[in-house]
N, C-alpha and C positions, 0 to 999 in steps of 0.2 A: 257549796254544791255538793249533793249526796245523791247517789243514783240507785234505785232498787228495780231492777230488771228494766223495763221501758219507763218508769217513772222516775223524773229528773225535779228536783226542786232545790231552789236557791237556798243558799245558807241562810239561817234564821229559824224562828220557832213557827209550829204549825197550830192552827185554831183547832182546840178540843171539840167534839161533839156536845151538844147540850140541848135538852128539850125545848122547845119553843123560842130557841135563841140562835141557832147556827143556821139560818134559813139563807136563801140566795142574797139577800140584802145585807145581812151582816157578813157573810163569807167575801162578797164584793168588797166591802168597806176595811175588812181586815186585809185581804190581798193588795188592796190600794196602799196601805200603810205598812207593808214589808211582810205580811204572813207568808211563809214559802208555801203552806199546803193548807188545806182546811179540811174538814170532815161533816157532812150533813146531820141534820137530826136522825135519830134512828128508825128504821122503818120496821115493822112485822114482817119477816118473810111470810108467815103462813098467813097473815091477813092479807098481803099483796096477792098472793096466789088464789085464796078463796074469793076475793073479789073480782077478780079477772081483769084487773087493771081500771076497776071503775070508782074506786074510792077516791072520792074529792080530796079529803084530807093528805092520802098517800100521793096524789097527783100535785097538790101545791108543794109538798116536801121536795119532789123531785124537781123542781124549777130550778133553772140556772139562768144567769143575768151574763149578758156581754161585758167582757171584760175581767170575769173570775179566772183567778189562775188554777191551779192542779187542786182538785177536790175528789176525796171519797165518798162514795154512798154507803152509808153504814145500816148493816142489817142485824135485827137480833131474831134470835129463835134457839130452840133446842133440837129439833127435828132435821137431821142432815138431808132428808129428801126435799123437803119445803125450802130449806135455805138455798139448797143447790139450784131448785128450779126458780126459785126469786132472782137469784144472781145470773141465771141465766137469761131470764126475760128483759132484765134491766141493764144488761151490760152496754146497750146502746144508748142509754140516756145521756151521755154526756160526761160521765164521771171518769176519772182516770184509773180509779182503782175500788176495790169492794174491801170495806172494813167490817169485821165483826164483833159485835159487842158481847163480851163476857165479863163487863164490868159494872153494868146498871146496877145501883142498890136499892131501886124503888121496890116497895114490897108487893105492887101490882105485878111488876115484872118477875121477880124473885118468887112471888108465891106461885107462880108457874112454871117454876123449874128453869128460868131464863136468866139472860143478864149474869150477874155475879154469882147466882145459884148454881150455874155450871162449873163454878172454881171447885164445886165439891165433886165433880163428875169430870177429871181429867181426861177419861178415855173418851166421853161424849164431846168434850171440845176438840179432841184430836178428830172423831169421826166427823163433825160439823167442818171443820178447817178443810179436811181432805175432799169431802163431798163438793164443798163450794171452789176449791181450788180446781178440780176436775170438770166443773161444769162452765167455768168461765175462761176466757182468755186474757182477764184484765189480772193484774198483780193483786194479791189477797193479804190483807194485814189484820192483826187482831189487837184489839183493845182489852186489857185485863186489869185486875185489882193485884194488891198483895196477896190478899187470900179472904176467906170468909170471916175469920176471926182470927184475934192475936195467938189461937192455938193451932191454926191452921193456915201459914203463911206458907204458901205452895206457889208463888208466882215463877221461881225458876224451873219448877217441874213443868207446870202448864206451858210455860214459853218454850222450854223445849220440844214439849209435844206439838205445839204450833208450828214450830220450825219443821220438824219431822214430817208434819203432816202437809207441808206445802206453804205455809205464810211465808211472806218474804220481808216482813217487819213485824215487830210487836211493840205497843205502847203500854205501859205500865204506869198506873195512877197508884202511887206508894202509900195507899190507904187501904184498910180492911173493908167488907161490905159493912160490918157492924159499926164501923167508924162513920159510915154515910160521908160528910163532908167535914166532920169535927175533928178536933185534935190536930196533932201536928202530922204531916206526911213523913214516913221512915224511908228517906232517900238510900239506905243500906240495901233495901230492897232492890231497888232499881241496878246499884252496882253489883249485886248477887245475880240478877238476871243477865246483865251484861256479860258477866264471866261465863254464865250457863250456855249461850247461844252465840252463834256466829252471824246472825243476821242483825239488821242495823236495830237498836233498842230507842225507844223516845220515851223521855222521863216526864211524868207528869205530877204535879202536886206541889202546893205552895211556891209556884214560880209567878212572883206580882211585881218583878221588875228587870230590866236589863241584868243588874248585879246578880240577883237570883239564878238567871238562867246561866251565867258564867259560873257560878258556884256549883250549880247542880252538875254541870257538865265536866266540871274539874272533879269534885268529889266521886262521881259515879262511873264516869267514863262513858255515859250514853252519847248516843250520836247525834241527838237534837233533841229540843224539849218541847211538848204541847202545853198551851196555855187556855184554861178555861174560864173560870169565874173573873179572874183579874183582866179580861178582855170584854167585859160588859161594860157597855158605855165607854170604853177606851180601847179602840183599835190601835191606837198611836203605842201600845205596849211593844207591838210587833217591829216598830222603828226603833224603839229604845233597845230592844233586845239585839236587833241586828247591828245597831251602833255599839251595843257594850261587845259584841263579838270581835267588832273592828278595833275595838280599846278607845271608842269615841263616846263623848258624853252628849246625849241629845236631849233637848230641853223639853218639858212637858208642854201640852197645849195650852194656850190662852182660854179664858172663859168664854170669849167671841168663838174661838176655833170649836170649842166643845158643843155650844150651842148650834153654830152653823150646821156642825156633823149631824146633830139630832135631827135638824129640820130636815137635811137631805136624806138621813135614814128614814125620816117619816115619808118622804116622796117614794122613795124605793118600795117600802113596805106597801104603801096604797096602789102602787103600780103592780106589784106581784099578786095582791089579793083583795084589791078593790078598796073603796073607801071606808066601808064601814069595818070589814075586819082587819084591814091595815092600821086602823087607829087603836082597835083593841091590841092587836101585837105589840103596838109602839109604847103603850103603856109603861111597861116594865123597862123598855130601852130609855124612855125619856127620864124616867126616875134615876136610872143609872148614870147618864150623861150629865144631869144637873147637880149629882151628889156632891155635897161640900160647896156650892156656889150659893152666892149670897141671893137670900129669896127662895131657895131651891124647895123648902118643904111647903111654902105657900102655893108655889107655882105647881108643884106636882099634886096636892090637893085640888087645886082648881083644874087641872086637866082630868084627873080621874073622875070628876064630878060632870065632865061635858060629854054630850052624847052626839054632838054634831061634829064631824070630821072636820067640816072648813072651820069651825069656831077653833078648835084644837090646832090647827094649820096657822091659823091667825095668830093665836096665843104664842105659839112657837116661834113665829116670824117676829112679834114684839118682843119676846123675852132675847130672842138673838140679836136684836137691834141695841136693846138695853144695856148689853155688855161691852166693855171696853177691850182694848189689847193690851192691858197690863197683865203681866204675870199673873197666874192662879193664886190668889192668897193662901191657898192649902198648900202642905209640903207635897214633894214628888210623890211620897207614898200616898197620900191623899188621891192621887189621880191613877196611881197604877199599881197600889199595894192594898186598897181597901176592897175588902172581898164580903162584907156583909152584905145580903141583898136586901133590898126595901120592902116593908110590908106589901105582901100581894104579889111580890114576883118570885119565881120559882125556877130552878133551872136544874136538871140533871143529865144523864147519859141516856134517858129513855127517849121515845119518839114523840112528835108533837100530839 
């Protein structure tokens, strides 16, 4: 267990923010499987302030579900005044902390000087963190990357500025902006950040199993890890990581358990967003849940061609009932380490 001011989380990994993925349904399922905390999709601070709280997509992003554990609301932006005002307006929405995104690599975000583009302006990062920390009573954390590119790896400097400006923890995705999500994460950067600051440091990048989490913490000295793509269709990775931290081997879910979880996830999405939008949101999740299972490609193609939410629900029920309770025929890496995204599904650190 670690404590960040008023924020207390159980030992284990956190769920990293991902666009179109870490909504309330995903967070709830990951919490149930052992996620110590989670972070929402990223919300534009300036967009929220300008909309005067009437933007439907933003309101959907702010949804919480009963049973969720500790969760942070992630904001992005480059202008301290808007970031501070959004944090002030949103601090009573049921989230336990505010997370600031200085890591999104998406061109539509960096093109506006936001997300990971802020890494090229460390003083601007400090101004944003300080403004938000002064505006809200909630703890403020920051998510950064190693740097803009290989020639500008400045995560330790940026992390120090975050700490000096009022952040109570920093998460480090050990890839540069130019890497996007390709190539290997350089965990040595996480170690350098840990040496540079006194606040908790969360490591991110290439944690695909419990063994990876244990190895990252051992090699870098980070206080905890956060998991992104490896949790897609696999909330059980948090149970696996928690077990690994206790020295226990946790078996992977059976095909039936995976199919049943997809069915539950579908019901939660439709509860949150209605049948039509919930069905559309679930298409990528369904592909991730059934990845590597017998008949997965055919089933995924069939579901993607359906436009009737009830037909998708019936198809999921039938697919789940067709699974047996035998151990998944794919390796453990196939359920916890496979990070390629199916066609048509994308995830990043930006907002919905």
